[in-house]
C-alpha positions in Angstrom: 0.1 -0.3 -0.1 1.6 3.7 -1.2 1.8 6.1 1.8 0.0 9.0 2.5 2.0 12.2 0.2 3.7 14.4 1.8 1.9 17.5 3.1 2.3 21.0 0.9 2.4 24.0 2.9 -0.9 25.8 1.7 -0.6 29.5 1.5 -3.2 29.7 4.2 -1.5 27.9 7.1 0.0 31.2 8.3 -3.7 32.1 9.1 -4.9 29.6 10.4 -2.7 29.8 12.8 -3.0 32.9 13.6 -6.3 32.6 13.8 -6.8 29.2 15.9 -4.3 31.3 18.4 -6.6 34.0 18.8 -10.0 32.0 19.7 -11.1 29.7 21.2 -12.7 27.7 17.8 -11.6 28.1 14.3 -14.0 27.0 11.3 -12.8 25.8 8.4 -14.9 26.4 5.0 -14.1 25.2 1.7 -15.4 23.0 -1.1 -15.1 19.4 -0.7 -11.2 17.7 -1.1 -9.7 21.1 -1.6 -7.3 20.3 1.8 -9.0 21.7 4.6 -8.8 18.2 6.9 -5.0 18.1 5.7 -4.4 21.5 6.7 -6.1 21.0 10.2 -4.4 17.9 11.0 -1.0 19.6 10.5 -2.3 21.4 14.2 -4.8 19.5 15.6 -4.1 17.1 18.8 -7.0 14.8 18.2 -9.3 14.2 15.2 -13.5 13.3 15.1 -14.6 12.5 11.9 -18.8 13.5 12.1 -19.4 11.8 8.6 -17.5 8.3 9.1 -17.8 7.5 12.6 -20.6 5.4 13.4 -21.2 6.2 17.0 -21.3 10.3 16.5 -25.2 9.7 16.0 -26.1 7.9 19.5 -23.3 10.3 21.7 -25.1 13.4 19.9 -28.7 12.2 21.4 -27.3 11.0 24.2 -24.0 12.9 25.8 -22.7 15.3 23.2 -20.3 16.9 25.4 -18.4 13.6 25.6 -17.5 14.4 21.6 -15.6 17.4 22.7 -13.4 15.3 25.0 -9.8 15.0 23.4 -6.5 16.5 23.3 -6.3 20.2 22.1 -7.0 21.8 19.4 -9.5 19.1 18.7 -10.3 18.7 14.8 -14.1 18.1 14.6 -14.6 16.9 10.3 -17.3 17.7 8.4 -19.2 19.1 11.4 -22.3 20.3 9.3 -23.5 16.5 9.4 -24.9 17.1 13.4 -24.7 21.3 13.2 -26.2 20.8 16.5 -22.7 20.3 17.8 -22.0 24.3 17.0 -24.0 25.4 19.9 -22.1 22.8 22.4 -18.8 23.8 21.6 -19.8 27.3 21.7 -20.4 26.5 25.6 -17.2 24.8 25.8 -15.1 27.3 24.9 -16.6 30.1 27.3 -16.4 27.0 30.3 -12.5 26.7 29.1 -11.8 30.2 28.6 -8.9 29.4 26.6 -7.8 29.6 22.8 -7.3 26.5 19.9 -10.0 24.4 21.6 -11.6 23.2 18.5 -10.7 23.2 14.6 -14.4 22.4 12.7 -13.7 21.8 8.8 -16.9 21.5 6.7 -17.7 20.7 3.1 -20.7 22.8 3.3 -22.9 25.3 5.1 -25.7 24.1 7.3 -29.3 24.9 6.3 -30.5 28.9 7.6 -33.3 27.3 9.4 -30.7 25.5 11.5 -30.9 27.5 15.0 -27.7 27.9 15.5 -25.9 30.8 18.2 -23.5 33.1 17.0 -20.5 32.4 18.1 -18.9 36.1 17.9 -16.4 36.1 20.4 -15.5 32.5 20.5 -14.9 31.6 16.7 -12.7 33.0 14.0 -13.5 31.2 10.2 -10.9 30.6 7.9 -12.3 30.3 4.1 -9.9 27.7 2.0 -9.8 27.1 -1.8 -8.2 24.3 -4.0 -4.7 25.2 -4.6 -3.0 28.0 -6.4 -0.4 27.7 -9.2 1.9 29.2 -6.6 1.4 26.0 -4.1 1.4 23.9 -6.8 5.1 25.1 -8.4 3.2 25.9 -11.4 3.7 29.4 -10.8 7.1 31.1 -9.1 5.5 33.6 -7.0 8.3 36.1 -8.2 6.1 38.8 -8.7 4.1 39.2 -5.0 0.9 41.0 -5.0 1.7 42.6 -1.7 4.5 44.1 -3.1 2.0 45.4 -6.0 -0.4 46.7 -3.3 2.9 49.0 -2.1 2.7 50.1 -6.1 6.4 48.7 -6.4 6.7 46.2 -9.8 9.4 43.7 -9.0 12.0 42.8 -12.1 11.9 39.4 -13.1 13.1 37.1 -16.3 10.6 35.0 -16.9 9.9 33.2 -20.1 6.7 32.7 -22.1 4.5 30.0 -21.0 2.9 27.5 -23.4 -0.7 27.6 -24.2 -0.7 24.0 -24.2 0.5 24.1 -20.8 -1.7 26.6 -19.2 -4.6 24.8 -21.0 -3.4 21.6 -19.4 -3.6 23.5 -15.9 -7.4 24.7 -16.4 -8.4 21.1 -17.2 -6.5 19.6 -14.1 -7.5 22.3 -11.8 -5.9 22.9 -7.8 -7.2 20.0 -5.8 -4.3 18.5 -3.8 -5.2 14.3 -4.3 -4.6 15.1 -7.9 -1.2 16.5 -8.0 0.5 13.2 -8.7 -2.2 12.1 -11.5 -1.6 12.5 -15.1 -3.8 14.7 -17.0 -6.4 11.5 -18.2 -6.6 10.4 -14.9 -7.6 14.2 -13.4 -9.8 14.5 -16.4 -11.6 11.2 -14.7 -11.2 12.3 -11.4 -13.0 15.7 -12.2 -16.0 13.9 -13.9 -16.3 11.6 -11.0 -16.6 14.7 -8.9 -19.2 16.7 -11.4 -21.5 12.7 -11.1 -21.2 12.4 -7.2 -22.0 16.1 -7.0 -25.0 16.3 -9.3 -26.2 12.2 -8.1 -25.4 12.4 -4.8 -24.3 15.8 -2.5 -26.8 18.1 -3.8 -30.1 15.7 -2.6 -27.6 15.2 0.3 -27.1 18.2 1.7 -30.5 19.0 2.6 -32.1 15.8 2.3 -34.6 17.1 -0.7 -34.3 14.9 -3.7 -33.1 17.1 -6.5 -33.4 16.2 -10.5 -29.5 14.7 -11.5 -29.9 15.9 -15.1 -31.4 19.5 -13.9 -28.7 19.7 -12.0 -26.2 18.4 -15.1 -27.7 20.7 -17.2 -27.2 24.1 -15.0 -23.7 23.3 -14.0 -23.0 23.4 -18.0 -25.3 26.5 -18.1 -22.8 28.1 -15.5 -20.1 26.7 -17.5 -21.0 28.2 -20.8 -21.1 31.4 -19.1 -18.1 31.1 -16.6 -16.7 34.8 -16.0 -19.0 36.1 -17.2 -22.6 38.5 -15.2 -25.4 36.0 -16.2 -28.9 35.9 -14.1 -30.9 33.8 -13.5 -33.3 34.7 -16.9 -29.9 34.2 -19.3 -29.3 30.4 -17.1 -32.6 29.8 -18.1 -32.6 30.7 -21.9 -29.3 29.1 -22.0 -30.6 25.3 -20.6 -33.4 25.7 -22.9 -31.1 26.4 -26.4 -28.2 23.9 -25.3 -30.1 21.1 -23.2 -33.4 18.7 -23.9 -34.8 19.7 -20.9 -36.6 21.8 -18.8 -35.8 23.7 -15.6 -37.9 26.2 -14.1 -36.7 29.4 -12.3 -37.7 28.2 -8.9 -35.8 25.2 -9.5 -32.8 27.8 -11.0 -32.7 29.5 -7.4 -32.7 26.3 -5.9 -30.0 24.6 -7.1 -27.8 27.6 -7.4 -28.4 28.4 -3.7 -27.2 24.5 -2.9 -24.1 24.9 -5.0 -23.3 28.3 -2.7 -23.6 26.2 0.2 -22.0 23.5 -1.4 -18.9 25.8 -2.0 -19.2 24.5 -5.7 -19.6 28.5 -6.9 -18.3 31.3 -6.0 -19.8 34.7 -7.8 -17.3 37.6 -8.2 -19.3 40.6 -6.7 -19.1 44.0 -8.3 -16.8 46.7 -7.2 -18.8 50.0 -5.8 -16.6 52.8 -5.5 -17.1 56.9 -6.4 -16.3 57.8 -10.2 -16.1 61.1 -11.9 -18.6 59.9 -14.3 -21.9 60.3 -15.0 -22.1 56.4 -15.9 -24.0 54.1 -13.2 -22.3 51.4 -12.0 -23.4 47.8 -12.6 -24.1 45.2 -9.8 -24.5 41.9 -11.3 -21.4 39.5 -9.7 -19.7 37.2 -12.4 -20.1 33.6 -12.0 -17.2 31.5 -11.2 -16.7 27.8 -10.2 -14.6 27.4 -6.8 -12.7 25.4 -9.4 -11.7 25.9 -12.9 -11.8 22.5 -13.4 -15.1 22.2 -13.1 -16.3 23.9 -15.8 -14.3 21.8 -18.1 -15.7 18.6 -16.6 -19.1 19.8 -16.4 -19.1 20.3 -20.4 -16.9 16.8 -20.7 -14.3 18.6 -23.2 -10.7 18.2 -23.2 -7.2 19.5 -24.6 -8.1 19.5 -28.1 -11.5 21.4 -27.5 -10.0 24.1 -25.7 -6.8 24.3 -28.0 -9.7 24.5 -31.0 -11.9 27.8 -29.0 -9.2 30.5 -27.5 -12.1 32.6 -27.1 -13.8 30.1 -24.7 -10.7 28.9 -23.2 -9.8 32.8 -22.8 -12.8 32.8 -20.4 -11.6 30.0 -18.5 -8.2 31.7 -18.3 -10.1 34.3 -16.5 -11.6 32.2 -14.3 -8.4 30.6 -13.2 -6.8 34.0 -12.7 -9.5 35.2 -10.0 -9.3 31.9 -8.5 -5.2 32.5 -7.6 -5.9 36.3 -7.4 -8.5 35.1 -4.4 -6.2 32.8 -3.1 -3.0 35.8 -2.8 -5.6 38.5 -2.1 -6.7 36.5 1.2 -3.7 36.0 2.3 -2.9 40.2 2.0 -6.3 41.1 4.1 -7.9 41.9 0.7 -11.1 40.7 -1.7 -11.7 40.7 -5.2 -14.4 42.4 -7.1 -15.1 43.3 -10.5 -16.0 46.8 -12.4 -18.9 47.3 -14.7 -20.6 50.2 -15.4 -23.2 51.7 -18.0 -20.8 52.8 -20.8 -19.5 49.4 -21.0 -16.3 49.8 -18.5 -15.2 46.6 -17.5 -12.3 45.8 -15.6 -12.0 42.3 -14.8 -10.3 42.4 -11.0 -10.5 45.0 -8.3 -8.7 43.4 -5.4 -8.9 45.6 -2.7 -7.9 45.4 1.1 -9.8 46.7 3.7 -8.2 50.1 4.5 -9.0 50.9 1.0 -6.0 50.5 -1.0 -6.7 48.5 -4.3 -5.0 47.4 -7.5 -7.1 47.2 -10.9 -6.2 43.6 -13.2 -7.5 42.8 -16.5 -7.0 39.7 -17.4 -5.7 38.2 -21.1 -4.7 34.8 -22.4 -2.5 35.4 -25.0 -0.4 39.1 -25.7 -2.7 40.3 -28.4 -4.7 41.6 -26.4 -2.4 43.9 -24.1 -2.6 47.3 -25.6 -6.5 47.0 -25.0 -6.3 46.0 -21.9 -4.0 48.8 -21.2 -6.5 51.6 -22.5 -8.7 50.0 -20.7 -7.3 50.1 -17.3 -5.8 53.9 -18.1 -10.1 55.2 -18.9 -10.8 53.3 -15.7 -7.8 55.1 -13.9 -9.1 58.7 -15.9 -12.7 58.0 -14.2 -11.7 57.5 -10.4 -13.0 60.1 -7.9 -9.7 61.8 -6.0 -10.5 59.9 -3.2 -10.3 55.9 -5.3 -7.5 57.5 -6.8 -5.9 58.7 -3.9 -5.9 54.7 -2.9 -5.0 53.0 -6.4 -1.5 51.0 -5.9 -1.2 49.8 -9.2 -2.7 49.0 -12.5 -1.7 45.5 -13.7 -2.3 43.1 -17.2 -2.1 39.3 -16.0 -1.0 37.2 -19.1 -1.1 33.8 -20.0 1.8 33.2 -22.7 3.4 36.5 -22.2 6.1 37.6 -20.0 6.2 40.0 -17.3 7.5 43.7 -17.5 6.5 47.0 -16.4 5.5 49.7 -19.8 6.3 52.7 -20.6 2.8 54.2 -19.1 3.4 52.2 -15.6 0.9 49.7 -16.5 2.8 46.2 -14.9 2.4 43.7 -17.3 2.4 40.2 -15.0 2.4 36.3 -16.0 -0.2 34.4 -14.0 3.1 31.7 -13.9 5.3 34.5 -12.2 2.1 36.1 -10.1 2.5 35.2 -6.1 1.0 35.8 -2.6 
């Protein structure tokens, strides 16, 4: 039997340790198989799995407090299987009056109807995603987002990335278990992930039977419209156009809510700031899978199809870049938005820290669109109000096949294979 793969340090580990040492309990959230449990095990002294231990259900009915006995920090995996444990942990944290007592991991959020008291002052929360390019070793991380927030561009000598390498990165994704797998094996595993999601997880999460064919149709519709702002009406029309199945709007709403609870999708909210222009800001979010590989798996396509449709691959590359930015942004106390106004001006990503400082990014798969992207960013800068302009740290273009350099107009061109935390 092969031994377990050695643990690869995650960017979120620093945040995990910091938050664990600041509170009595830490809640780690993230989609299934993103690496939550393995990260938590690096810090836990004892372990209890709520979805694999047959005694948990009985103990929850008879003596739930006994489940909380163990060396600290005690890791409780898939805690949402018995969400009532939340309130017992809350009281236990109060009674012990000490930090680093519990770590909870979960691959879905409990239903709103489940009565849970606030964990304020007792719980901290860490959101985990699949692995970034820097964690996988695909990106050198030589250009640091933290330095871009300081207005500093780091001069690096990098090389163009082959388009096929980027396409393979999109198809394989960032699930830790797929690191040693070759591309065909990874494709099989990602398609199996979609199968289990449609046939089991969507119904299991709230004990409501959901039609696998309709779930699959919605996933394909989201995949066809990845990295775009599409509302329910657009998704409904897309399904009617491409799928031989009828899905009502209420069903789409329900399925989207469930996908969100399972953390399969992670929408990118619109940025709201003061601008000089009379244009109004659009408020629709962009839709993304939490890992771009699931868009490819949902459609059942492969490398050849993506190389033959570079326009669509460009949207997938944008979604991949947004995933990377989210991982690096979180480590920099920042969040990722997008800009869109009534004049049609769009900026692919606004990464903003809590203190208001932000960087703007256009994302382009190839080098042919860099000039247009630069014009777009300069137009965006000119429309900013005084306060927003004062908080602008840098203008940037993320490229897939290009190299990294600073343009004469001050805009940074950054290869995704060089971007890091």
